[in-house]
C-alpha positions in Angstrom: 0.0 0.0 0.0 1.4 3.4 -0.9 0.9 5.4 2.3 2.2 8.7 0.7 -1.1 9.5 -1.0 -3.2 9.0 2.2 -2.7 10.2 5.8 -2.0 6.8 7.2 0.3 6.1 10.1 1.2 2.9 11.9 0.0 3.0 15.6 2.8 2.8 18.2 3.0 -0.6 19.9 0.4 -2.2 17.7 0.1 -3.9 14.3 -2.8 -1.5 13.4 -2.8 1.6 11.3 -4.9 4.8 11.5 -6.3 6.8 8.6 -7.1 10.4 9.2 -10.2 11.7 7.4 -10.9 15.3 8.6 -12.1 15.0 12.2 -12.6 11.3 11.9 -10.2 8.4 12.3 -10.3 4.8 11.0 -8.2 2.2 12.7 -7.5 -0.9 10.7 -5.2 -3.9 10.1 -3.7 -4.7 6.8 -2.6 -8.0 5.3 -0.8 -7.1 2.0 0.0 -10.7 1.2 -3.7 -11.8 1.2 -5.0 -8.3 0.2 -7.2 -8.1 3.3 -8.1 -4.8 5.1 -9.8 -5.3 8.5 -11.6 -2.2 9.9 -11.4 -2.2 13.7 -12.9 1.2 14.6 -14.2 4.4 12.9 -15.1 7.4 15.0 -14.5 11.0 16.0 -10.8 11.9 16.6 -11.1 12.4 20.4 -13.0 9.1 21.0 -11.3 6.6 18.7 -8.3 5.9 20.9 -10.1 5.2 24.1 
């Protein structure tokens, strides 16, 4: 996955990533080998990390 065209960062101490979409965040896992994206959480910026 080319992360440069999206605002995606790997979460510290986890195997998950976060995608920033304005005030919202999506937390997901990615299996490049099998081409599987697993969405764990989507929510407002302040609430997503709790």
